[in-house]
C-alpha positions as CSV (number, residue, x, y, z in Angstrom):
1,M,2.9,15.2,11.5
2,K,0.2,15.6,9.3
3,K,1.3,13.6,6.9
4,N,2.2,10.3,9.3
5,M,-1.5,10.7,10.4
6,W,-3.1,10.7,6.6
7,I,-0.5,7.6,5.9
8,L,-1.9,6.0,9.1
9,F,-5.2,6.5,8.0
10,I,-5.1,5.3,4.7
11,S,-3.0,2.4,5.8
12,L,-5.9,1.3,8.3
13,F,-7.9,2.0,5.9
14,V,-6.9,-0.7,3.2
15,V,-6.4,-3.2,5.9
16,F,-9.7,-3.7,7.4
17,S,-11.2,-2.9,3.7
18,F,-9.2,-5.3,2.7
19,V,-10.2,-8.4,5.9
20,D,-13.9,-7.3,5.1
21,I,-13.1,-8.2,1.4
22,M,-11.5,-11.7,2.0
23,L,-14.1,-12.3,4.4
24,L,-17.0,-11.9,1.6
25,M,-17.9,-15.5,0.2
26,D,-20.5,-14.9,-2.5
27,T,-19.5,-11.0,-3.6
28,N,-21.9,-8.3,-5.8
29,V,-20.7,-4.9,-5.9
30,S,-23.1,-3.7,-3.3
31,D,-21.0,-6.4,-1.3
32,I,-17.5,-4.7,-1.3
33,L,-19.8,-1.2,-1.5
34,G,-20.2,-2.2,2.2
35,A,-16.9,-3.9,2.9
36,L,-15.1,-0.9,2.0
37,F,-18.1,1.8,3.8
38,L,-17.7,-0.6,7.1
39,G,-13.5,0.0,6.8
40,A,-13.3,3.7,6.6
41,I,-16.0,3.4,10.4
42,Q,-13.2,0.6,11.6
43,S,-10.7,3.5,10.2
44,L,-12.0,6.1,11.8
45,I,-13.1,4.3,15.3
46,V,-9.2,3.5,15.5
47,F,-7.8,6.4,14.0
48,T,-9.4,8.5,16.9
49,G,-8.2,6.3,19.7
50,V,-5.1,7.2,18.4
51,L,-5.2,10.4,17.8
52,I,-6.4,10.6,22.1
53,I,-4.0,8.9,22.8
54,I,-1.8,10.8,20.7
55,L,-2.5,14.0,22.4
56,L,-3.1,12.7,25.7
57,V,1.0,11.4,25.5
58,K,1.1,15.4,24.2
59,M,-0.4,16.8,27.8
60,I,1.7,14.7,29.9
61,K,4.5,15.5,28.5
62,K,3.8,19.6,28.9
63,Y,2.9,19.2,32.4
64,T,5.4,16.9,33.5
65,T,8.5,19.1,31.8
66,N,7.3,22.4,34.2
């Protein structure tokens, strides 16, 4: 399960960073670093939402099976 979570987080980071870099017109090194940082923040936000949904599903399964 942890391996799948890491794969999900890394793939989210790559997708968000790629989209942010592709939106840049005139690129400097600082712009690319900013896009990577923004991609990391966006990945954390989406990943947190995914984790909350997974935990809620596990709690629902736990309480409905008893």
